[in-house]
C-alpha positions, 0 to 999 in steps of 0.5 A: 909897889911898882910905878908901872904895870908889869909884863905878867910873864915876868912876875914869876917866882924866879924873879925873887932869890931868897937864900940863907946859909943855915936852913932851907928856904920854902918855895915862893909863889907870886901874886900880882895886883894890877889895881895897886901894882903890888907884887907879893911873894908868899912862902909855901911854909913858915921860915925858920925862926931866928934865921938870917935871910937874904932877899934879892929882886932880880933886874933882867940882864938880857931877853929871856932872863929872869927879872921884872919888866914893865908891859912894854918890856922895860926892865926894872930900874933901881930906885929909892927902894933897895932891890936887895936886903937882909932880915932876921926872923923872930924866935919860935912862936906857939900861937897859931896865926889868925884865920883869914876872914870868910870871903864871898866869892863873886860869880858871873851874875855879880860881874854882869850886874856891874856891867849892866849898869855902867856899860850896857845902857843905850847901845854901847855894849847892850843888845842893840848894835853892841860896840865891837860885838861885845855884849855885857848885859847879862851872864849869857852875854859875858860867856858868849862874847867876852870870856876867852874871846879875843878883843877886836882891837888886839886881834893882830896876830897870825890866827884871827880870833885865837888868843895868844898865850905869850905873844912876842909883843904884849897885848897882841891877840889878848882875850877880853876876859881871860879866865884865871888872869886879870893881868892878861884881860883886855877889858881890865886895861880899858877900865884902867884908862879911866881914873874915875873907875878907881873911886871909893865905893859910895854905896852898894858894897855890902855884898863883898866887904871882905874881898882883899883891897875892896877899898884900895885901888891906885889909879895910873898916872897920866903918863902911864895911861898914855903909854898903854894907849901907845903900846896896845890899848886902843880907843878910849877908856871904858865906860864912856861918859854920858853923851859919848858914842862908840862907832856911831852907836847911841847912848843914854844921857845921864847914866852913870858911866864909871865903876869904883874900886870895889867893882874893880875888885869884884871883876879881878877876883872873878877872873882870878878864880877862873870865871865861875858862871854856874 
């Protein structure tokens, strides 16, 4: 678990070196969880039984070199957890691993239902004068104004309205919702700015009980939230508190203005799966 959000392009398989003198090593694929800041490397096949392995998480030695970096480019720093270690695998087992639970995958309608309650009331991101042109009231709104569309607060690149795949400065020309990538979706970072959005789900979570981490999220520290604001996340976190306004727009008093961990999981899973809106 990392104490800072990662620069997504640094979380690649080359950031981890696994070696052994006796057998080949299966390839690894990384998975970065923005809601807990956990980076997991999964092997493509089983490791050899009863074998000594060496693992090293790389600290980048120069720009362009493999290794983990924070979103602002700061390199991974040594800490209390060792960045290199050895382990020995157990002996051969005949038992097959248990099958993972069947997961109900969220779709566009599920995400729109979450935003409709917390973000589309009044005039924040509803139909009437939506802030920043972003409408979150239904599935059509998501497709037309959010999926793959550049967030206005980040539209400082050379080509206005065109998402940047790998900008020199992270956060420039970032999509509001980036299909396939929660860690490069501007709206997710706007949600990260509010610690209230990480609260456990109080009710209404039965539809997605098997989503990984549906009851486990880790809010950012106040220091890290301020770093995000200084680097690329403009304005306040979403959703706004009751009674607050955006760009002079109206707001409904008394309406719930935060999400919860389960809702964040629905959103990030939806993005990871490529934003299915059929």
